[in-house]
N, C-alpha and C positions, 0 to 999 in steps of 0.2 A: 504493498500500500504506500502510494506516495503522500509525502507531508506537503503541506502549505510552507513556502519558503518564507512566509513573514511570521509564522509561529501559529502556536495554539491560540484558539478563540478569535480567528479570522475567516473571512470568507472572502473569495475572489468572485467579482460580478463584472459582467461586461455589457455595455450599452451601446447601441447603435444612434448616430446623430447625424443631422446635416453635416456636409463637409465644411460648409462656412463656420458652423459652430465649432466644430473640431478644430479648425485652424485659428479661431481665435483662441480657444484654450491653449493650444500649442504656444501661440504667441505670449499669452500672458504667463504661463508657465516658465517659458524661455527667458522672459524680462526678469523673473524673480529668482533665475538659477536654480529651479527646481523642476522635478519631473512632472509630466502631466498627470500621472496618478496622485501625486501628492498636493497639487494643486486643487485638483477636483476634491479630495479629502477634507483640505482646509475650507474649501467654500461650502461643501455640504455640512461639515461641522458646525460653522458659523450660522448656516440657516437653522439647523436643528436646535442648536444653543437658543436662538432667538425665539423658538417656540411658535413662529408665524406659521399659518396656514397658507398654503399655495393652492389656488384654484386650477382647473383643468385649462382655462383659457390663457394662463401664463405659462 
């Protein structure tokens, strides 16, 4: 059985998004000298911590 390279208590997810959105995420991550994955985690954690709800229109 393979183990997750990040460690116990983690899960890997994948998402599909428009190319324009993906390029913007890459640009922002690059400007901060972090990986795309790390950038997405930072943004998602900030949103989760805010407690705000998102509608489908967003």
